[in-house]
C-alpha positions in Angstrom: 179.1 143.2 115.9 177.5 140.5 118.1 174.9 143.3 119.1 174.0 143.7 115.3 173.7 139.9 114.7 171.6 139.2 117.7 169.2 142.1 116.9 168.6 141.0 113.2 168.1 137.4 114.4 165.5 138.7 117.0 163.8 141.0 114.6 163.7 138.4 111.8 161.9 136.0 114.5 159.4 138.6 115.5 158.7 139.3 111.9 158.3 135.5 111.0 156.2 134.7 113.8 153.8 137.9 113.3 153.0 136.5 109.8 152.2 133.1 111.2 149.3 134.3 113.5 146.5 131.5 112.9 143.6 133.8 114.3 144.5 136.8 112.2 144.4 134.6 109.3 140.8 133.1 110.0 139.6 136.7 110.2 140.7 137.7 107.0 139.1 134.9 105.0 135.6 135.0 103.5 133.0 133.3 105.5 132.2 130.9 102.6 135.9 130.0 102.0 135.8 126.0 101.6 132.2 125.9 100.3 133.3 124.5 96.9 135.4 121.8 98.7 132.6 120.8 101.1 130.0 120.4 98.1 132.2 118.4 96.0 133.1 116.1 98.9 129.0 115.8 99.6 128.4 115.2 95.9 131.1 112.4 95.7 130.4 110.5 98.9 128.3 107.4 98.7 124.7 107.9 100.0 124.0 105.0 102.6 120.3 105.4 102.0 120.4 105.0 98.5 119.0 101.5 98.0 116.3 101.8 100.9 113.4 103.0 98.8 112.1 100.9 96.0 112.2 102.2 92.6 109.4 102.3 90.1 109.8 100.3 86.9 110.0 102.6 83.9 107.4 102.4 81.4 108.6 102.1 78.1 107.1 101.0 74.5 109.6 98.4 73.3 108.7 98.5 69.7 109.2 102.5 69.7 112.5 102.0 71.5 113.7 99.3 69.0 112.8 101.8 66.2 114.7 104.7 67.7 117.8 102.5 68.1 117.7 101.1 64.4 117.0 104.7 63.2 120.2 106.0 65.3 122.1 102.9 64.4 121.6 103.5 60.7 121.8 107.2 60.5 118.4 107.6 59.1 116.2 110.9 60.5 112.4 110.0 60.7 110.1 112.5 59.0 108.7 115.1 61.8 105.6 116.9 62.0 105.1 120.6 61.6 105.2 122.4 65.0 101.9 123.6 66.2 103.1 127.2 67.2 105.5 128.0 64.1 103.9 126.0 61.5 107.9 124.8 60.8 109.4 121.8 60.8 
């Protein structure tokens, strides 16, 4: 009986250790495994050079912006011109 228990224990250890081979696991993975994680990290990490280049001011007509905001806040839709290709509004 002791021989059967020892054999079962040795067999169990051998099977468990063969399933935990880290080199075999790396061979079976796709070469692109982990790219999504690395991409998400690179998108979310702060860029240390972000403020080093001067930005150009945005050119905008204040009167036109005020009218667009007023139209949006009141829910009015301004009249549109006909499309030059289809002729439809």
